C-alpha positions as CSV (number, residue, x, y, z in Angstrom):
1,M,20.1,-20.3,-40.2
2,S,21.5,-17.0,-39.0
3,A,22.2,-16.5,-35.4
4,D,20.5,-13.8,-33.3
5,K,22.8,-10.8,-33.3
6,R,21.3,-9.2,-30.1
7,K,23.3,-9.0,-26.9
8,V,23.2,-11.7,-24.3
9,S,21.8,-9.2,-21.8
10,T,18.1,-8.6,-22.2
11,D,17.2,-5.6,-24.4
12,A,13.7,-5.1,-23.0
13,L,14.9,-4.9,-19.4
14,E,17.1,-1.9,-20.3
15,T,14.1,0.1,-21.6
16,L,11.2,-1.3,-19.4
17,G,9.5,1.6,-17.7
18,T,10.2,4.0,-20.5
19,I,8.5,5.0,-23.8
20,I,10.1,2.8,-26.5
21,D,10.7,3.2,-30.2
22,D,10.3,1.0,-33.3
23,T,13.8,-0.6,-32.7
24,Q,12.5,-2.7,-29.8
25,K,11.5,-6.2,-30.6
26,R,9.6,-9.0,-28.8
27,D,11.5,-10.3,-25.8
28,A,11.2,-12.1,-22.5
29,I,12.6,-10.8,-19.2
30,H,13.2,-11.6,-15.6
31,L,12.0,-9.4,-12.8
32,A,12.9,-9.8,-9.2
33,V,9.9,-10.7,-7.0
34,E,9.6,-11.3,-3.2
35,P,6.6,-12.3,-1.0
36,V,5.8,-9.4,1.3
37,E,3.1,-8.3,3.7
38,A,0.8,-5.3,3.1
39,G,1.1,-2.5,5.7
40,D,-1.5,-0.4,3.9
41,I,-4.5,-1.0,1.7
42,L,-2.8,-1.5,-1.7
43,Y,-3.9,-2.0,-5.3
44,A,-2.3,-3.7,-8.3
45,G,0.6,-1.7,-9.7
46,D,0.8,0.7,-6.7
47,P,4.4,2.0,-6.1
48,I,5.7,0.7,-2.8
49,T,8.7,0.4,-0.6
50,V,9.5,-2.5,1.7
51,Q,10.9,-2.4,5.3
52,S,11.4,-5.6,7.2
53,G,9.0,-7.4,4.9
54,I,6.2,-4.8,5.3
55,A,5.1,-3.0,2.1
56,T,3.7,0.5,2.2
57,R,2.6,2.9,-0.6
58,V,5.0,5.7,-1.5
59,P,5.4,8.3,-4.3
60,W,6.9,6.9,-7.5
61,K,10.3,8.6,-7.0
62,E,10.7,6.7,-3.7
63,A,9.4,3.3,-4.8
64,L,11.5,0.1,-4.8
65,G,8.9,-1.7,-6.8
66,I,5.2,-2.2,-7.4
67,V,2.4,-4.4,-6.1
68,D,1.7,-7.5,-8.2
69,P,0.2,-5.9,-11.4
70,F,-1.9,-9.0,-12.1
71,L,-4.0,-8.8,-8.9
72,T,-7.7,-8.2,-9.5
73,D,-8.6,-7.1,-6.0
74,R,-7.1,-4.8,-3.4
75,V,-4.6,-6.1,-0.8
76,R,-5.6,-5.5,2.8
77,P,-3.1,-4.9,5.7
78,G,-1.7,-8.2,6.8
79,Q,-2.3,-10.0,3.5
80,K,0.7,-11.2,1.6
81,F,1.4,-10.7,-2.1
82,W,4.2,-10.5,-4.7
83,F,6.5,-7.4,-4.6
84,V,7.9,-6.8,-8.1
85,M,11.1,-4.9,-8.0
86,M,11.7,-2.0,-10.4
87,P,13.8,-3.0,-13.4
88,R,17.6,-2.4,-13.3
89,M,17.7,-2.3,-9.5
90,V,19.1,-5.7,-8.7
91,H,22.7,-5.4,-7.5
92,S,23.7,-9.0,-7.9
93,L,22.2,-12.2,-9.2
94,R,23.2,-15.9,-9.2
95,H,21.5,-19.0,-10.2
96,V,21.3,-21.8,-7.6
97,W,20.9,-25.4,-8.8
98,T,20.8,-28.9,-7.1
99,H,22.0,-32.3,-8.2
100,P,22.1,-35.6,-6.3
101,A,25.9,-35.7,-6.8
102,F,26.4,-32.4,-5.0
103,E,25.6,-31.4,-1.5
104,D,23.2,-28.4,-1.1
105,E,24.7,-25.2,0.1
106,P,23.8,-24.5,3.8
107,E,21.3,-21.7,4.4
108,I,22.3,-18.6,6.2
109,K,21.3,-18.9,9.8
110,P,19.9,-15.7,11.3
111,V,21.0,-14.2,14.6
112,V,18.2,-14.5,17.1
113,G,16.3,-11.1,17.2
114,S,18.1,-9.7,14.2
115,S,16.8,-9.2,10.6
116,E,20.0,-10.5,9.0
117,G,19.4,-13.7,7.0
118,R,15.7,-13.5,7.6
119,R,13.3,-13.6,4.6
120,P,11.0,-10.6,4.4
121,G,7.8,-11.2,6.3
122,E,9.4,-13.7,8.8
123,E,9.5,-12.5,12.4
124,P,12.6,-13.1,14.5
125,Q,12.2,-15.2,17.6
126,D,12.6,-13.9,21.2
127,I,12.4,-10.3,20.0
128,C,11.8,-9.0,23.5
129,P,12.3,-10.5,27.0
130,P,9.4,-12.2,28.7
131,T,7.5,-10.7,31.6
132,D,8.0,-11.9,35.2
133,N,5.5,-14.7,34.7
134,G,7.0,-15.7,31.3
135,V,4.0,-14.6,29.3
136,L,3.7,-11.4,27.2
137,S,0.5,-9.4,27.5
138,E,-1.5,-8.9,24.3
139,K,-0.3,-5.2,24.2
140,E,3.3,-6.2,24.7
141,A,3.1,-9.0,22.1
142,T,1.6,-6.5,19.6
143,K,4.3,-4.0,20.3
144,A,7.0,-6.6,19.9
145,R,5.6,-7.7,16.5
146,W,5.5,-4.1,15.3
147,A,9.1,-3.6,16.5
148,A,10.2,-6.8,14.7
149,H,9.0,-5.2,11.4
150,G,10.9,-2.0,12.0
151,F,7.9,0.1,13.3
152,T,9.3,1.7,16.4
153,S,7.3,3.7,18.8
154,E,8.7,6.9,17.1
155,V,7.4,5.7,13.7
156,L,4.0,4.8,15.1
157,K,3.8,8.1,16.9
158,A,4.6,9.9,13.7
159,A,1.9,7.9,11.8
160,K,-0.7,8.7,14.5
161,E,0.2,12.4,14.3
162,K,-0.1,12.4,10.5
163,I,-3.6,10.8,10.8
164,E,-4.7,13.3,13.4
165,A,-3.5,16.2,11.4
166,S,-5.4,15.0,8.3
167,K,-8.5,14.5,10.4
168,K,-8.2,18.1,11.7
169,W,-7.8,19.3,8.1
170,L,-11.0,17.5,7.0
171,E,-13.0,18.7,10.0
172,D,-11.9,22.3,9.3
173,W,-12.6,22.0,5.6
174,C,-16.1,20.6,6.2
175,D,-16.9,23.3,8.8
176,S,-15.8,26.1,6.4
177,H,-17.7,24.7,3.3
178,E,-21.3,23.9,2.6
179,T,-21.4,20.4,4.0
180,P,-23.4,18.8,6.9
181,G,-20.1,18.3,8.8
182,Y,-17.2,15.9,9.0
183,D,-19.0,12.9,10.6
184,R,-21.8,12.7,8.1
185,V,-19.5,13.3,5.1
186,M,-17.1,10.6,6.3
187,A,-20.0,8.2,6.9
188,V,-21.0,8.5,3.3
189,I,-17.4,8.0,2.1
190,M,-17.1,4.9,4.3
191,G,-20.3,3.4,2.9
192,E,-22.2,3.9,6.2
193,P,-24.6,6.8,5.5
194,M,-26.1,8.5,8.5
195,G,-28.9,10.4,6.8
196,G,-31.5,10.3,4.1
197,D,-34.9,8.7,3.4
198,P,-35.0,5.9,0.8
199,E,-38.5,7.0,-0.2
200,Y,-37.5,10.6,-0.7
201,Y,-34.7,11.0,-3.2
202,G,-32.8,8.1,-1.5
203,S,-30.1,7.9,1.1
204,D,-26.8,9.7,1.3
205,R,-24.5,8.2,-1.3
206,I,-21.6,8.5,-3.6
207,E,-22.4,8.6,-7.4
208,D,-19.8,8.6,-10.2
209,D,-18.7,12.2,-9.8
210,Y,-20.5,13.6,-6.8
211,I,-21.5,13.0,-3.2
212,F,-25.2,13.2,-2.7
213,I,-26.4,14.4,0.8
214,N,-30.2,14.1,1.3
215,G,-32.1,16.9,3.1
216,S,-29.1,19.0,3.9
217,D,-27.6,22.0,2.3
218,A,-24.5,20.6,0.6
219,H,-22.8,21.9,-2.5
220,G,-19.5,23.0,-3.9
221,E,-16.4,21.5,-5.4
222,I,-14.3,18.9,-3.7
223,P,-10.5,19.4,-4.3
224,D,-8.0,16.6,-4.7
225,E,-6.4,17.6,-1.5
226,F,-9.6,16.6,0.3
227,W,-9.2,13.0,-1.0
228,D,-5.5,13.0,-0.2
229,H,-6.4,13.5,3.5
230,V,-9.3,11.0,3.3
231,E,-6.8,8.4,2.2
232,I,-4.6,9.1,5.2
233,V,-7.4,9.0,7.7
234,T,-9.2,5.9,6.3
235,G,-6.2,3.9,4.9
236,Q,-8.1,3.4,1.7
237,R,-6.9,4.3,-1.8
238,W,-9.0,6.7,-3.8
239,E,-7.9,6.6,-7.5
240,R,-8.2,10.0,-9.1
241,E,-10.6,8.8,-11.7
242,R,-13.0,7.6,-9.1
243,R,-12.9,10.7,-6.8
244,P,-16.1,12.6,-6.7
245,T,-15.5,16.3,-7.5
246,F,-18.5,18.0,-6.0
247,F,-21.4,17.8,-3.4
248,T,-25.1,18.0,-4.3
249,C,-28.3,17.7,-2.2
250,S,-32.0,17.2,-2.5
251,C,-32.9,20.6,-1.0
């Protein structure tokens, strides 16, 4: 019986994420995974980065890994899932084993209030001093939890400004195109239509490739940039293949 002449290192892991040729053969690989918490609405395979245990969607070139590709439903903010690290990014790896004849190695104890030694998703204790009466208000507790995950007031302010800027872009776009306005268009997108008569052509709605507005003058193409801003404002992902590309109406 001839021995396998392949290298001890895994061949497939060296080419995972690339287009392969006929020289590649069946293999099995290890990928680094870590339980993390969603900071955005995420979908299977989304490129993400992780900061203090919180995962957010980023462009592919900035990604540390992806959302569990085997998920069959979206991940909502606050839910936990498996983060799968990009191949060839692990800096070091060791196998840990146990046996009754040997004492287990002690775990690293974190410094109170620091992230060192803390598993992603775990919040440090005593992350801010108590108030005079020893109890944090709901607002203070929420701020402390965000700070523990690395979301400082500056980061939150920048996120708020980004959302406001996208909302302004959408309002201006709706006002300058043939639509019934930002509020009604966004209501349709969010699944809460404001207009329409079910007995007359039906209510405002989204079909496969268009947004239908009942009883209002609405037509024209919808650019991809429109949906990019919708994602920022709503926090919901709109895959390119399911983005409507034009408006239509019953008028």
